[in-house]
N, C-alpha and C positions, 0 to 999 in steps of 0.2 A: 676395548673401547670403554670410556668412562660413562657410567650410568648413575643416575641419582633420582630419588623421589622426594619431593618436598611440598609442604602445604604453604600456599602463598595467599595472604588476604588482598582483596581488591581495595586498597586504601584510597584509590583515586575515585571510587564511586561509593559514596556514603548514602545510605537510604535515610528516609525521614525519621526512622526510629533509632538512628545512630549506628545501625549495623551495616556490614558490607559482606559481600559474597566471598567465600574462600574457594580456592581452586587447587588442584593437585598439579604440580609442575614436574614433568618428566624431562630429564636431560639425557640425550643419546649423543655421545661425542661432543660436538660443539653446537648442537641444535637443541632447542627447547620447545615444548608444546604444553598447553594448559588444558585441563579437563575439569568440567564443572562437577561439584559434589552436592549441589542443591542444599547447601548449608549457609546460613547467615549468622555472623557473630559480630560483636563489637570488637574493633581492632585490639583494644586493651585487654580483652578476655582471651586472646589467643597467645599461647606460649609454645612456640615451635609447632608440633603437630597435635598439641593438647589444648582443649578448651578448659579454662579455669572454672573453679566452683562458683565464681561470681555470676556465671551464666546459669539461669534457672534450668536450662535443658542440657547442661553440660554432659550428663551421663549418656544420653541418647546420641548427642552429637559426636562425642568421643568414640562411641561404638561404631558409628557410621564412618568416621574418618579412618579409624584403625582397620576396618574391613576393607576399604578401598585402597589404602596404602599397602596392606598385606597382599591384596589381590594383584596390584601393580607389580610389586616386588616378585611375587610368584611367577607372573608372566615373563618378566625380564630374566629371572633365573632359568625358567624353562627354555627360553630362546637360546641362552648360553649353553645349557647342557646338551641341547639337541643340535648345536652348531647351526642354528637358524640365523640368518642375517639380522643384526640388531638395528632394525629400521622402524620408523613410525608406522609404515604400512603394515608390517608384520605385527607390531604391538596393537595397532587399532583393530586388526582383524580379530584379535582375541579380547581386547578390552571393550570396544564399542559394540561388538556384535554378540558377545557372550555376557550380556548384562544380567543383573538380578531380574528374573522374570516375574517377580511379585511386585516390584516398585513401579508405579505408573510414572513418577517423576523422572526416574533414571531412564526409563524407556523413552519418555517424551524428549528429554534433553539429547539423548543419543540420536533419535530420529530427526530432530531439528538440525543437528550437526550434519547428518547425511543429506538433508535437503538443501544445504548451502550450495549455491551454484545452479540448482534446479529452480529455486524460487528467488524472487528479488530480495535484496537486503531489507527493504521495508517490510516485506511479508515475514521474513525470518524474525525481525525485530518485534513484529506484532505477535507472532507465535510465542516468543519468549516472554513477552509482557503478560500474555493471558495465562501462561503456566505459572508465572510468579504471582499473579492475582489469585489463582486457585490456591497457592500455598498460604496466602493470608487467611484462607478459610480452613484449610487442613494442612498442617506442616508436613505430615507424612501420609502418603496415600498408596494403598496397595490395590491391585486389580480386583480382589474379592470384596473391596468396599464400594466399588462402583456399581450403582444400581439406579433404577428408576427413581427411587426415593432419594438417593443421594443427589441426583440432578435437581429434583424439586426443592430440596433443602438449600442447595447452592444458589438456585435462582432466587429464593426468598432472601438469602444473604446479600446478593447483589442489589436487589431492589430495596431491601430494608436497611441493612447496615451500611452498605457502600453508597446507597442513594443514586445508583446508576439509572439513567433513563432507559426506556424500553428498548431502543435500538442498540444501546451499548450492552445491555443484558443479552440480547439475541446474538450479537457479535461474539461476546465472550463464550457463550455456550457452543456456538458453531465451530469456533476454533478448537475447543476441547474435543468436540465430536469428530473433527478431522483426524486428530491424533488417536482417538479411540478406534476409528475405522482402520487406521494403520495397524493397531494392536490386534484387531480382528483378523487382518490379513496375515499377521505373524502367528496366528493361533494362540495368542496370549489371552484373548477375551472372546466370549461367546457373543454373537451379535444380538441375541435375545436379551442380554443383560441390561442394555440401556436404550435400545432403539424404540421401545414402547413410549418413551418420553418424547413428545413432539415439541420442537422449538417453535413457539409462536409468541405473538405479543408485540412484534415490531410495528412501528407506525411509519408511514411515508413522510419523510421530512420535506419541508419546503425548500426547494432548490432554486436559488435565485438565478436570474439571467438578465441581461440588458436588452431592452427593446431597441428597435431601429433608431428612434429619435435619441435615446440615451447614448447609444453607440456613436451617433453623429456628434453629440455634444463633446464626447471624449476625443474624437478625431480632431474636431476644431480646436479643442484645448491643446492637444499635442502639436498641431500645426502652428498655433499662435506663438509657441516658444516662450510663453510667459511663466511656465512652471519652474520650480527649483530643479536643478540638475538631477538630484536623486529621484525626484518624482517623475521627471521626463524619461529617465532610463527605464524605470519600472513600467510606466504606461506604454512605452514603445514595445516591449516584448509581451505585455498583456494584450494589447490590441492585435499583435501578430497571432497570438493564440486564438483570439476571437475570430480571425479570418482563416485559420487553418485547423483548429480543433485539437492541436497537439498539447500534451500535458506539460506541466512545469518542468519536470526532469528532462523531457525531450527538448524543450526550448533551451534549457540550460546547457545541454550537451551539443546543441545544433552547431554544425560547422559548415563553412562554405562548400566543402566537398559533398555535403548532403543535398546541395541544390544543383539540379540538372537543367541546363539550358538557360542560365541566368543571362538576360539580355535578349533572349529569343521571344517569339510570340507565344510559346507554350512551355513556360518553366514549370518544373515539378520539384517537390520535396521527396527525397527517398530516405525514409527513416525506419530503423529497427527500434520499435518502441521499448523503452526501458522496462516497463511494468509487465507487458504481455509477451515480449520478445517477438512480436508479430511485425512483419515488414509491411509498411504502408507507403503508398505513392499518392501524393496529394497535389493537385493543381494549385499553383500560386496565382491568385487573382490580383488585380492591379492594386487594391487597397493593401494587401499583404506586401507586395513588392515595394511600395512606397516606404515601408518601415525598415527595409534592408539597405544598408549602405554597402554597395559593391566594393569588394576588395580583391582585385585581380592578382595581387602579389603573392598571397599565400592561401591556398585552399584549406590548409590545416587549421587556420584561425577560426575561433568561434564567432558566430554571427552577432550574438548579443552579450553584453556584460550583465550577467544575471546574478543578483545577490541571493542570499539564502531565503528559504521559504517564509519564515516568520516575519522578517523585515519587509519582504515583498508584500505580504498581506496587510501589514501595518500601514505601509505607504499607500496601498490601494484604498484603504479606508479614508485616509486624508485626501486623496485625489477625488474620491466620490463627494466628500464634503465641499471641496473647492468647486466641483462641477455642479453641485446642487442636486445630486442624485441620492435620494433617501432610501438606499438599499445597503444591506450588509454584503459587500462583494468581496469574495476571496479569489485567488488566482484560478481555482478550479471552475469558477463560474464562467470562465471564458469558453470552456468546452460545452457547457449548457447553452450559452449564447449562440455558439456556432451551430449546434444541432437544432435549436429552436428556430433560428432564422432559415436554415435549410428546409425544415418542415413547412414554414410559411411560404417558401418559394416553390414548393412542390417537388423538391428533390426526393426521389424514392428512398424509403427508409433503409433498404438494403445497401444503397450507395453510401448513405450517411454512416451506416454501421461499418462499412469497409474502410472509410476514411478515418473513423475514430479508432479503428483497430480492435473492434469488439469481436468476441467469439460467437455471439448470438444476438438475434434481434431483440430478445428479452432485455438484455443489458442496455441496448440502444434506447429502448422505450423509456428507460429511467431518465435519459438525458433530453429526450425530445418532449417539449411542452407545446400544447395547443393554446395560443393566446386567445383571449375572448373575442378579439376582432375577427379572427379566423373562424371561430365557432359561429359567430353571428353571420358572417358572409355565407358560410355553407348552409346554415339552417334557413336563411332567407330564401333559399331555393325552394323551400317547402311552401312559401307563400304564393301559391298559384291557384288557379281555378280548380276546385275539387273535381270537376268533371274531366280534367286532363289526365288524372290517374298518376300513380307513382312511377309508371313505366317510362314516363317522359322526363322524369327528374334525373339529371346526371350530376352526381356529386364529384367534384374534383378537389384537389388539394393545392389550391393556389390563392394568392392574394396580391395586393399591390406590392410592387417591388420596393425593397429597402436598400440599404447600403451594400447588400450582397448582390446587387445587379451584376450580371455577367458570370456569376458562379456556375449557373446551369450550363452555359455554353462551354465553359472550360471543362466541366466534368464530363459532359456528353461527348466531347471531342477526344476523351481518353480512350 
């Protein structure tokens, strides 16, 4: 079987500094697979498997490349000598799992590869992005360099040099800590090395949502049919999410086959959520049903024509201007709108959590807001004769019905 090892630059992805990542390409027979080397070079500085002297770090990069190429060739030779099948499964067992136990970056990249399929593509992308960000602070990083002090210095780098906001800093540190926890499980790092450093400093960001009247303005705007077609399409699936609480990706993937009992008195959405992989069953209220155009011909068709995320959010900003709503609304605000209106109507928080597909009530509490009118309504109950005593005060979680009327009946009937 033909085998080869070659270094290939990622010329299709050029970084801001003019460099690109280089990968090791392994060919077994007629199949090829790429392996990250954690090295970035300018395309013009790479000559075969050698980095030219025009790169200021050419010596160290060439040593790393040579080490990995030799290691790959040694593994392939060993497989041939021992008459072991020359497959990527056998190669990966030796290459991915027998990595250099002193390099954090090599460990991190290998672990992220193993997490593919277990975590969502967006989460994998986030992990890779945070590891690359750490590389801008320290090009090479061994486990024995990781300490409490290292974390504190990296945090200062993120806040000072990178000008990251507090929540971005916290997110970056948490992702790296997840990978370090995996290193602890592999006995590559002692837990006492870095766990003394507590990750704090994040602030609760303002999460926008639409009030009942604002939601009604958008509904009337959609029904009027006066919007440009591109805005009408976006508003259609945005409103659907406001009435069901499902995420952008789940709306995008939604098919008629996910709808149970369309045309009956109790239709439901049956969805396996893209992010959490959790199955949710959501009652479809009449406002949501009005946004669906029944298609009895093919259940495999998608319900909505969903454009990519960034254009969706750009169109939503324009729609809000047209509607006279002075809020910065993104698609994800639809989930906050759904959760907040459910709270206003007295839907139990555990029911809201189940519909949103959350793993804990703590996560749901981030989505559920208590509008001022609800706080005022509840605290007005304290305006009674002091002699009556607190025992007669019964606080409930209800308010005047909004456009979500009928939701409680649908949910309770489940």
